[in-house]
Structures are given as C-alpha cells and as structure tokens.
N, C-alpha and C positions, 0 to 999 in steps of 0.2 A: 867310651862315654862319647855321650849323644850329645845333639847341639842343644841349641837353645832353644828354640821353635819344636823341636822333639820333644824335649821335656815338655812345655806346656802344654803339647796339642797331645802329651801320651800318645805318639808313635812313632814310624821309622817311615823316614823318605821311601813316598809314594804309595803308601796306607793312606784308605780312603777311611777321615774317622767321622762321626759323630759328637758334638762339644757345646755345651751350655756355652754362651755368650756372656764375658763379665758385663761388659760396655757397646753399648751401639747407640750411633750417632746420625743424624740425619741434617741436611743445612737447608736453605728457604727452595734450593730448587729441586734437589733430590730426594728433598720430605714432599714437595708435592705428587711425583713420581710414584714414591709409596705412599701414599696415603689412600692413591686412585685405587691403586694394585694389594692392599690392605680391607680396602673395603669391595672388592672384586671378590676378592675370599671369601666373603661372608661369613666368618668366623664369628666376628666381634668381641674377639677374644684379645687382649692386651697381656701378655707375659711380665713383668718384672717391670712397672712404670718407671716407679725410681730409678731403673739403671737406662732409661732410654732418655736419650739426650735430641733436640732440637735446635738447632743452633742458627739464629739468621745472619749471615754471613756476604752470601755472593750475588748481591744482587738488594744493597740497602742502603741510603735510604730507595723506597721502590722508584724504577724509573720510567715507570707510566704507568696508565688506570688496571692494566692486566693486569701487572707484576702485583699491584697492590690488590688485586680481590682474589688472586692466587695466594699471597699470604696472607690475606685475613681469613680462609677460609685451614688455613697448617695453621694460623696463629691459634684460634677459636680450639682445633681438633685440641692441641698440644697443652694447650689450659684444662679445656677443659675433660683432658683425662691421665690429668694427670704426672703429664709425664715433664722432664727435668729442661729447662725452657727459658735460652735466650735472646732477648731481642734486639732489633735494630740497634748497632754501636756496640753491640756488648763484646765483640772479635770474633776472627777467625774460630771454624771452629776446630781445628787443630790446637789448637795456641789453648784453647778454653778448657780443653779435657787434658792439656797440660799443667795446667795450673792447680796439681792438688786432686786431679781426679783419675786420670790413669796411676798403674801403679805394675809395676814388675811382678812378671809372672801371668798375667790378665791375659784373657783374649778378646782383643776389642773390636769389634766391627765399625765400619765408617762407612755410610755409598757416597764416597770421595775418594778417589785414587789415592790421594798425597797422605790419605791416615796411614801410612806407611812411619809417615813422621814420629810417632808417638811410641816407636821401638827402640825408641832413646830412652828410654825409659826399664829395658827389659823386658817388654808387654809383645806379643804375637800382635799389632794391628795391623791388618787389614783394607782395602777398597772392597767393594761386594756393590752391588749392580741394585737398580729399586725391587725387584721381584724378591731376589732373595733379601733382602730388607724389611718386606712386609712380611716374611715369614717369620722371620727373627720375631720382629714385633710382635707375632701372634703366639710363635711359639718358647721365643728364649731362645732358643740353637739355633743349630746351624753344620753344614756339613763343611769338613776341608779335605784336599789333599795335604795331606803333610811334602813339606815344599822340599828339594835338597839344598842342601846348607854350602854355599860356597864362601871359603875364607876369607877375606880382608883384613891383612896384617898391616898394621899403623907402628910404626917406630920415631924414637925420635918428639921432636918438637918443630911446629912453624915456624917461622922466620920471617924478619923485616915485616912488608905491610900483607904476606900474604895469608890466609882465611881461610876457613873452614867451607867456604863457598867453591873456591881456588881447587881446592882437595877435592869437593863434588864432583867437580866441572871433569876434573882429570880422571877420577876414578870410571864416571858415566863415558866418556871416548875412549877411556882403555876399552871397557867392557863391549861396548857399544852401545845401540836402543834396541837389542834386544838379546844384550850377551848375557845377562840374567834371569830370562824368561821362566815365570813361577820357582823363583828358585829366592830362599833366603839369603840377603845379603850379613851374614855376621861380621862385626865389626872389634876385632882383638888385638892384642900388641900394647905393648905399652905406648905407644902413641894415643892409646886413646883416654887416657888418667890425663893428658896434657889437655886437652879437649871439656870446654864447661860444659855445660847442659844445653845452654843453645846452640854451643855449637855444632853440639851433638845431633837436636834436634835437625838442623839444618842438614846434616850428612845422611841422617835418614831419610829425609825430607826426599833427596833424589833418588833412592834407590829404583824406584818406580820406573827414574828414567830409562832405565837398561831392560826393565820388561820383569824388574823380580817382584814378587808377594807380597816382601816384606824387606826391610834393613833394620839391623837389632842392636844395642849395645847388650853389656852384662852390667845388671846393675851392683856398683861402688859406691866409694864412699864420696862421689859428686854429689852421683846419684840421691843417698842419703839425706847428704846435708841440703840440697834443694828440696827435696818434698818434706824435714824438717821446717821450712818456711811458711808450710802449710799445713802443719802439727801431723805427718803423716811417717810414720816407723815403718820401717822397712828390713825384710833381711838382708842382707848382699847378697847377689849370684855368685859361685863360684865359678872361672873362668874354664872353659873346656880341656882335655889335654886328650887332643883328636889329635886326625890327620885329618885334613877335607879332602873330598873329590878332585875340587880346585884351589885353589889359592892366588890371591893377587897379593904381593909387596910393596906399600910404600912408605918409601921416607920422608917424614913430613916435613925435612928442613930440605928438600928438593922440589914442592913444592911454590910455585911464583904465581903471578895474578896472569890469570887465562880472561880470553873471552871467548860463550860458547858465541858462531856467527847464522846470522838464520839463513836457513830455517833449520837445522837440526841441534836436540843439545849437545848430542855426542861430537859434534864438530867443533874443536878450539885450538885458538890461537892465544899467542903470549900478547899481555895487554901492548908491549913494546910494538906489533908488527901493526895493529891496528892503530895507533896512537894519531889523531890527528883529523880522523873521520868525522864532521860535521855531526852535531845531534841537535834532534827539535825537541828533546823531552829526557829527563833521567826520571825513574821510578825507582824508591824506596818503599819495601812492604811486604807484602804478601805470609804466607804459610811457610815460605825461606827465609825471607831476611826481614821481617815486619818486629822482630822481640826488640828490648832497651838495648842490650848488649849494641844491639845494629845503629840504633837512631842514635845511643850516644857514640859511636863510632862516626857515623857520619857529621853529628854534629860538632866536634872536634874540631874536625877538619876543611868543615866549613867559618868556626868561627872568627867572627869577626870580618869576614868579607863578604862577597854577593854572588850570589850565582848567576850563569849566562843566558843560563836556557831555562825553561820552566821546569820545577822543580817539584817532583809531588812525594808527601812522604805518608805512610799509607801504616799507624800503627796495627800490631796483630791483634792487642786486645784496649776495651777499656783501662784494664790495670796498668799496665804498658806507657797507655797515653796518659796517665795519672801520675808517674814515676817520675816521666818525661815533663811533667810540667812543674815539679814537686823538686826535682834538680838543676834545671834552670838549661836543660837540653830543649825543651818547646821552644823556650826565646830563643836560645843562639838557631834556632830552625828558623822560625820565623823571622830573628832577625837579617840573616843571610837573602831571604825572598822566597821561602819554601814555602808550599802552600799545605795544608796538612787537612788528612782526608779523615773524618769518622772511622775507630775502627770498622777491618772487614777487609776482601779483597779487594778494593776498587778496583782499577779498569785492568789487572791481573787478565779474564776472563773476557775483556771485550764488552762490556756490560754498558757501560756508563762511568764518570768521574776521573776521564783519563783518558780516553779514544782516542787513539791517532790517526790519522790524515793518509789517503792514498800518496804516498810516497814518501813520504813523515819516518822518522827515525828514532827510535826508545831504547835508553839502554837501564835494563831493570836490573833489578835482582831478585824476578821471580824465578820458577822453574822450568819456563818455556818459550819456547821464539817460531813455534811452527807459524807457516802464514797464513794470513788473515787474524791472529790470535787474539788482538790488541786495536782492530782496527785494517776496514780492509785497505789491502797495498799498503799497507807499511811492514815496515823493517823492524825488526828485535833483535839485539843483544842482551847477552846474556854476562855479567856481573857480579862480584863481590860490593858489597857495601863500600868500602877505600876507594874501589875502580870509578865507582858509581860518585862518590864526596869530587874526587881530584879531575872528575868530567864534566859535573855542575858547574866546578870554576874557571874552567875553560870552555866550555860551549862546545867541546868537541872530546873524543875518546883521546884519554887522558892517563900516564903510568903513576900510579899513587906512591906520593911522597919520592919522586921524578923528578926530574928538572925543570919538566913541560909544565906543572901544574902551579 
C-alpha cells in the first residue's frame, strides 16, 4: 500500500510528476516577487484565479512607505485579477487556508516554507519559490519529485502540561534540522486521534524544520468534525498498512515541556534545566501557536494575575480574535497586561511590532530561533504556550504548572 503523499501525487517515491495544483497562495512578501516574475514571463495568463490566494500577513500594517507601495501594487493586481484576497488584519496565510479552504486529498502550493502546516488536513501541502509560484499562477500546475515517506508513529496521550508544541520540538530534535530532507513526515498511530486539529496544525507546521517537504496526517473523525464547522463534508482517509523505510516512534506520555535554545530549533532542553533565565519579552502567536486553543490556554494561566515582562499576543486570524473577544479570553489577556497585535505574523520575521534589541532575550511560541531573526543581537528561545504563560508571570523562564510559577 502506498503512503498518503504517493496517493495524492499519483506517483511512487523518487518519481517526477507534473500535477495540477488545487490551491495556491502567496503573502505580501512572496507575492511581490511572484508578481514580478509572472510579469517577466510575459504570458498575461492567469489560470484558475478563484483557486489562487493573495493573503497579506507578514508586514501588516505596512512598516514604512516602501512596504506600503509594494503592497499597494500587489493589492491592486489581486483585486483587478479576480484572485482571492485577504487584506491587513485578515490573518496568517496558513491559518486562513485552514479555515475551511484546504481539504483532504488536495495538492496545495504556498510561497512560504510553512505551507506544510496544511498537511494536517490530509492534503499534500508544500512551499515553493517565487519562480515556481509564478508558473503556477500562469499555468495552474507544477512539477514534483514524489518524496520518500518517513513514518512518525505516535502512541498514547499527552499528559500534564505537555503540548503538541513540545512534541513537535521533540521530534525536530530527534531527526535534526536535515534529518527529513525532501521527505514527507507521515503522522500515524493511535496517538494522532487524541490530538485536536489545532494541535495537528502545530505538529505539521514544524516538519519543515527537519528539512521535510511536508508533514501530513490522515483525515479522520477529528478532521471531519472540524471541517463541518465550515460546512465542508469530506471523505475520511484510510490509514496505511505499510512498512516505512524509516520510522520514528513517540509515546506521547513520555513528552514533557521542552525549550529549543538559540540558535537551533533541533537543540532542546527540559524547561526545568533553563528555569530562571531572565526574559525581556514573551511572544505568543504565529502560524505555530496563534490559534484560539493557544490563546485560551494562555489566558487560563494568566487570568487574574499580571505578567512581569512585556508580553505580546498575535492572533493567527480575525476569526480567532473575534472568538477570543466573544468568550472573554481577550479581556483576560488585556487585564493581565498583555499587548494584542492585529492578526498576522507580528514580530516573528523581525520586521516590526515586537522586534527585540541587541542582548535582549525573547521566549517565543514561533517556529524559528535563528540568529538575528527577531532583531539583530537578540536571542530567541522556543517553547509551548503553557511554558510561555508561566514564564510571562515570572519574568523569567519557568516550568508550566510547577512550583516556580
């Protein structure tokens, strides 16, 4: 029996295939490069505009006049060409595509490396460059080398204060930052059924940090229940009966709170080992941990208390922000002293709204802690939401639910 990626791409591992793309999207950064390349092609053709999305999220609202001019040009092109468009404040591209758009069995290309997030729905979702995306815009299709599939076998349930983010950092550390190069990480086993869609999105989001082409889950009852909220009916995908060429097993009960220390995502330590490191900033959000489940978890921990360090919260979409407002989560965050950003990527890429200074230390729920990513000379530690909340209350790295909080 073939892997899910092989089924969707209708090919075997190592084979080169040309395939129509079901959904394609760019954001305000990569969209500018894609548009420039598309114009250089000189075809004037746009294939399937209703299936091509331009989603502003990376540097919104614009941080200077040059950015504003580039966004104006891309915005005008998207609207005049009949492309699907989301403007400033709509939300992060991967999250928006995950709100009833991405479906099981689809081939999805995004001009951003974390497009792999959408594999949580049982889609083959992967990032491509601006040149490839321009060709997709013109032709509606592209080529793939069908990836080898690596089995990520999950069993049991997460316990205590451990979250999907801790599991994700753990598997990245085990594979290393190049251990999944051009592979599809296929999450299988009874442990997957215990994970919510929000958790699966987090899990697949970090697959690219191993060099993987995508991370992917089989669409099941959890997927179906989630997509029914958007009036989407799906056919569930049968899990495989196959032997993977490589396989990694994880008992979720053994996963504990961990932190990725700068400047590598694959270098982790138990939170307890790092407790007491002073912080200048805590950031919760991004395509990794900016969903409602994350905001609600953070709010529950800080409710009725005050954070002791500047704490920035970035909802992943307008829908999430509205839900947080309606349920009281937003009030809890504000009363605790947090700063709420407009839906989008926020300071993750170091453009604005939370850039850190030289020598400053940030604990972030994002997916990358490379040198100078959020500000020249600053250091980024990566953690789960619960660890971020406990640490915000202490002003230093703290164990979630522990005696140090």
